[in-house]
C-alpha positions in Angstrom: -34.1 1.2 -17.7 -33.3 3.7 -20.5 -32.9 2.3 -24.0 -29.5 1.9 -25.5 -30.2 4.8 -27.9 -30.9 7.2 -25.0 -27.8 6.1 -23.2 -25.7 6.6 -26.3 -27.1 10.1 -26.7 -26.3 10.9 -23.1 -22.7 9.6 -23.6 -22.2 11.8 -26.6 -23.5 14.9 -24.9 -21.3 14.3 -21.8 -18.3 13.7 -24.0 -18.9 17.1 -25.7 -19.3 18.8 -22.3 -16.1 17.2 -21.0 -14.2 18.5 -24.1 -15.5 22.0 -23.4 -14.6 21.9 -19.7 -11.2 20.5 -20.5 -10.5 23.4 -23.0 -11.7 25.9 -20.4 -9.4 24.4 -17.8 -6.4 24.7 -20.1 -7.2 28.3 -21.0 -7.8 29.2 -17.3 -4.6 27.5 -16.3 -2.5 29.6 -18.8 -4.1 32.8 -17.8 -3.9 31.9 -14.1 -0.1 31.8 -14.3 0.1 35.3 -15.8 -2.4 36.7 -13.3 -0.6 35.2 -10.3 2.7 36.6 -11.6 1.2 40.1 -11.8 -0.1 39.8 -8.2 3.3 38.6 -6.9 5.1 41.3 -8.8 2.9 44.1 -7.5 2.9 43.1 -3.8 6.5 44.3 -3.1 5.6 47.8 -4.5 2.4 47.8 -2.4 4.2 46.8 0.7 6.8 49.5 0.2 4.1 52.1 -0.2 2.4 50.9 2.9 5.6 51.2 4.8 6.2 54.8 3.5 2.6 55.8 4.4 3.1 54.3 7.9 6.4 56.2 8.4 4.9 59.5 7.2 1.8 59.0 9.4 4.0 58.6 12.4 5.9 61.8 11.6 3.1 64.1 10.6 0.1 62.8 12.5 -3.0 64.1 10.9 -2.0 67.8 10.8 -2.0 68.2 7.0 -4.5 71.0 6.6 -6.6 70.5 3.4 -4.6 67.4 2.7 -6.1 65.6 5.7 -9.5 65.4 4.1 -9.1 61.7 3.3 -8.1 61.0 6.9 -11.1 62.8 8.5 -13.2 60.7 10.8 -16.9 61.5 10.8 -19.9 60.1 12.6 -21.1 57.2 10.4 -24.5 57.9 8.9 -24.0 56.5 5.4 -21.8 53.5 4.5 -20.3 52.9 1.1 -19.1 49.6 -0.3 -16.7 49.2 -3.2 -17.2 45.6 -4.4 -14.8 44.0 -6.8 -15.9 40.8 -8.5 -15.2 39.0 -11.8 -17.3 39.7 -14.9 -17.9 36.0 -15.6 -19.0 32.9 -13.8 -18.1 29.2 -14.0 -15.6 29.7 -11.2 -17.1 27.6 -8.4 -18.3 29.4 -5.3 -16.1 32.5 -5.7 -18.9 34.9 -6.6 -21.4 33.5 -4.2 -18.9 33.7 -1.3 -18.2 37.4 -2.2 -21.9 38.1 -2.3 -22.5 36.5 1.1 -19.5 38.3 2.5 -20.9 41.7 1.3 -24.4 40.9 2.6 -23.2 39.8 6.0 -20.8 42.7 6.4 -23.5 45.2 5.5 -26.0 43.6 7.9 -23.5 43.6 10.7 -22.8 47.3 10.2 -26.5 48.1 10.1 -27.1 46.2 13.3 -24.2 47.9 15.0 -25.6 51.4 14.2 -29.2 50.3 14.9 -28.1 49.6 18.5 -27.2 53.3 18.7 -30.6 54.3 17.4 -29.3 55.1 13.9 -30.5 53.9 10.5 -27.5 54.1 8.1 -27.8 54.5 4.3 -26.0 52.0 2.1 -24.4 53.0 -1.2 -22.5 50.6 -3.5 -19.9 50.9 -6.2 -19.7 47.7 -8.3 -16.7 46.6 -10.2 -17.5 43.5 -12.3 -20.8 42.2 -13.6 -21.4 39.6 -11.0 -21.2 42.1 -8.2 -23.3 44.6 -10.2 -26.0 41.9 -10.8 -26.1 41.0 -7.1 -26.5 44.6 -6.0 -29.2 45.3 -8.6 -31.0 42.0 -7.8 -31.2 42.9 -4.1 -32.4 46.4 -5.0 -29.6 48.4 -3.4 -28.5 51.9 -4.3 -25.8 51.7 -6.9 -23.6 54.8 -7.2 -21.5 53.6 -10.1 -20.5 50.5 -12.0 -17.4 49.4 -13.9 -17.5 46.3 -16.1 -15.3 44.8 -18.8 -12.1 46.0 -17.4 -10.3 43.0 -18.8 -7.5 40.8 -17.6 -4.8 43.5 -17.5 -6.2 46.5 -15.6 -4.0 49.6 -15.5 -3.4 52.1 -12.8 -5.7 54.5 -14.7 -8.6 52.0 -14.3 -7.9 51.8 -10.6 -7.7 55.6 -10.3 -11.0 56.1 -12.0 -12.7 53.6 -9.7 -11.0 55.1 -6.6 -11.9 58.6 -7.6 -15.6 57.8 -7.5 -15.2 56.6 -3.9 -13.1 59.6 -2.9 -15.6 62.0 -4.5 -18.5 60.4 -2.6 -16.5 60.6 0.6 -15.3 64.2 0.2 -18.8 65.3 -0.7 -20.0 63.6 2.5 -22.4 61.4 0.6 -20.8 58.5 2.5 -18.9 58.6 5.8 -16.9 55.4 5.4 -16.0 53.2 2.4 -15.2 49.5 2.7 -13.4 47.6 -0.1 -14.7 44.0 -0.7 -12.7 41.7 -2.9 -11.4 38.1 -3.1 -7.9 37.9 -1.7 -5.7 35.4 -3.6 -4.0 33.0 -1.2 -3.1 30.1 -3.5 -4.5 28.2 -6.4 -7.2 26.4 -4.4 -7.9 29.1 -1.8 -9.4 32.6 -2.4 -10.6 34.4 0.7 -13.2 37.2 0.6 -11.6 40.2 2.3 -13.0 43.5 3.7 -10.9 46.5 4.5 -11.6 50.1 5.2 -10.7 52.2 2.2 -11.9 55.6 3.4 -11.2 57.4 5.7 -7.6 56.3 5.1 -6.2 54.3 8.0 -2.4 54.3 7.7 -1.0 50.8 8.5 0.8 50.3 11.7 4.6 49.8 11.7 4.1 46.1 12.6 1.6 45.5 9.8 3.7 47.4 7.2 7.0 45.8 8.3 8.6 49.2 8.6 12.4 49.2 8.9 13.9 51.4 11.6 15.6 53.7 9.2 15.4 57.5 9.2 14.8 59.4 6.0 15.1 63.0 4.9 11.9 64.1 3.1 11.9 67.0 0.6 10.2 69.4 0.5 8.6 68.2 3.8 6.8 65.1 5.2 3.4 66.9 5.3 3.3 67.7 1.6 4.5 64.3 0.6 2.0 62.6 2.8 -0.9 64.8 1.5 0.1 64.0 -2.1 0.6 60.3 -1.3 -2.8 59.6 0.2 -4.8 59.6 -3.1 -2.1 57.4 -4.6 -2.4 55.1 -1.6 -6.1 54.6 -2.2 -5.5 54.0 -5.9 -2.9 51.3 -5.2 -5.3 49.5 -2.8 -8.0 49.4 -5.5 -5.4 48.3 -8.1 -4.1 45.5 -5.9 -7.7 44.4 -5.3 -8.3 44.2 -9.1 -5.2 42.1 -9.6 -6.2 39.8 -6.7 -9.6 39.4 -8.2 -8.3 38.4 -11.6 -5.9 35.9 -10.1 -8.6 34.5 -7.8 -11.1 34.2 -10.7 -8.8 32.2 -13.0 -7.5 30.0 -10.1 -11.1 29.2 -9.1 -12.2 28.6 -12.7 -9.3 26.3 -13.4 -10.1 24.2 -10.3 -13.9 24.2 -11.1 -13.3 23.1 -14.7 -10.9 20.4 -13.6 -13.6 19.1 -11.1 -16.2 19.3 -13.9 -14.0 17.3 -16.3 -13.2 14.7 -13.7 -16.9 14.4 -12.8 -17.8 14.0 -16.5 -15.2 11.2 -16.9 -16.7 9.4 -13.9 -20.2 9.8 -15.3 -19.0 8.4 -18.6 -17.6 5.3 -17.0 -20.9 4.7 -15.2 -23.0 5.3 -18.3 -20.7 3.0 -20.3 -21.2 0.3 -17.8 -25.0 0.8 -17.9 -24.9 0.8 -21.7 -23.0 -2.4 -21.8 -25.4 -4.0 -19.4 -28.4 -2.8 -21.4 -26.8 -4.0 -24.6 -26.0 -7.4 -23.1 -29.5 -7.7 -21.8 -30.9 -7.0 -25.2 -28.6 -9.6 -26.8 -29.6 -12.1 -24.2 -33.3 -11.4 -24.9 -32.8 -11.8 -28.6 -31.0 -15.2 -28.1 -33.8 -16.4 -25.9 -36.4 -15.4 -28.4 -34.4 -17.3 -31.2 -34.1 -20.4 -29.0 -37.8 -20.3 -28.0 -38.7 -19.9 -31.7 -36.5 -22.9 -32.7 -38.0 -25.1 -29.9 -41.5 -24.1 -31.1 -40.7 -25.3 -34.6 
């Protein structure tokens, strides 16, 4: 059994750790609320944009001339992945789940093309340090990286990220681009999601919840649709950034709460062990005194 001094030292260190995790839980809780509010506020705009793109796609088809470049389907030889992750850890299994999702998705696409006798190339765009570190650690080809975006990303940040993916697609460096990010469900659930970013696949009317209302478009639907496609890609990336921030603080708040509760449980166990050790030492001292008195 450890000495009482060692047990007291462990109790002090665990108390210090529990104070840190409690403070991190409170900070994450306050930031989580703001991040969740931003996600909820942006979703109606995103849904309306999806609906507009769906209506225009139905009207125009893909006959947009030069504006249809982002819609062009090509034989897949090179695959690009835009991975959005947090910059920091201490958020439970959020980052590891994203890394596993990316690895399993890339492996599945490779096996699918290998069955056709093709060996695809894989290119990655990393948003966030954790995703960047995973891609570098696994020695994959990194086209670009974006870190330290902060808790309040702007549309300009999303446009810069999306522009890298669109440039690689338009230059035919990649034939398809997938967006990997944590989708915020609720405070305790964050689900890794994968969606095709490029070539643009306009959502169906059922998925976009399009109302059966006819509109008059000026100057014409084709020009509006061609101008809206880059914006559509930007909004998807921007929404992924907001979802990632809300998922990170939710996961961190839950993880720090679990760590604080575990520290409290461990403190109770150590306190019990300390009291037993202290009682055993007192009993030993009493027995030694009694034995010494009897000897005299």
